[in-house]
Residue, then its C-alpha position, 0 to 999 in steps of 0.5 A: m500500500s502507498k502512504s495514503g492507504s490506497v492500493q497502487s494496482i487499483d489506483r492504476a486500473f481506475a486511472i486506465m478505466q477513467t481514461i478509456s471511458r472518455r475515448p478508446a485508447g491503446i497500450s502506448d497511448l495509455s502509457r504515455q498519458l498516465a506515465l506508466p510503463t507499457s508492461t504495467v498497462a498491458r498487464i492491468l488491461s489483460t486482467l480487466e479484459s478477463l473480467g469483462a471490465v474492458e474490451r479490445i476493439e480495432a487497432g489494438q485499442f480498448r474501451i469500457g466493457a460490458s460488465v461495467l456497463t451492466m453495473a452502471a445500468n443497475v444504478n438507481p436511475s433517479r440518482n444518475i439522472t438528477a446528477v447529470a441533469q442539474t445544470h440543464l435544469v438551472d439553464l432551462v429555468e433561466q431560458l423559460g422563466e418557469a419551474v423545471g423538473l425531472s420525473i421517472e416512471v413507477g408502475y402506472d404513475v409518474q414520480y417527480i424526483s427534482q425541481v428548480d423553481g422559476p424567478n416569478e413571485v407566483q409559483v406552482r407548487d414543488w411536486t418533488g416526491e409526489s406520484i401522479p397517474m400518467h394520463v394526466v401529466s405531460s411526463g406521463l404521456i412521454f413515458l406512455a409513448g415509449w411503451t409497447d402496444d400491448a402495455l398501452e392496451s393494458f394501461l388504457d383498458r382501466r378506469l382512468d380518474q378524472f382530475t379536472p373537467k379537461t382531464e382526458t380519460n377516453p382511451i381512443a383520444l388518449l391513444k391518439r395523443i400518445r401517438q402524437a407524442q411519439q412523433d413529436d418527442y414532446a407532449w403538452t397537458i393544459d389544466e388536466l392535473a389541476e385547473g390553472l396548471s400547464s406542462v410540457a415534457a420530453p423524454i430522457r433516454a439511456m444508452s440503450g434508447e430506453v426512456i428512463g426519465a422525463l424533463h418537464c417545464h410547468g407553470p400557471s396556465y394564465r402565463f404559460p405558455v405564452k400564446g404563439q410560443e408553444s412550439w418554441v418552448a417545447g423545442q427548448v425542452v426537447e433540446r435539453a432532454e437530448q443533451i441530458s440523454a447524450s450525457l447518459g450515453y445515448k446516441p440517436s441512430 
């Protein structure tokens, strides 16, 4: 052990993995970047490769392997999304002037996991920690847009609660909105969860393309969205959601 109490071989293995997580590299490149003997780098890579922690690709380069990616995928998604998205939430609040938040799906509900409030004196409530049925919120429509036809059929073949006079509970009309969300990559709800509350959401995707979260912006209906700016606002939310997805490893095909 070194004086700091760390194990040198683990320190070096971690440094190698950090380096190739940013960009694949070969033994000589890693040796030069990390100031390690090529024999040491080769030995550590051989061990990591046998464990599935790294994998060899063309031109003798290495990248992060399947076993590490599997472990990363099993991390609590809300913790991962929140950490990656925080700066984007703050920036989007500055752009749109309204509260911005994150949600994940839990069964047939949307669970809100984070919110950054806007600068206005009149604010919508903080929904963090709340679970809401999917059919009444924009984030819920986004999650439903990622479901299979069989899963959607099961969801819509249930009694759906009416929250306000504008809550859509007709399965045919709801399916039409879900299909539209699949095309647009965003969804709006106006006065459907609560009268006077409007929201727009876009999907956050994992490396696999699976929708694992939703980014939303919501505000009082009397001022949000400003008439004529609906498409622009939705575009800003979609753009930020795409940036968060990219940070999580998603690359559109």
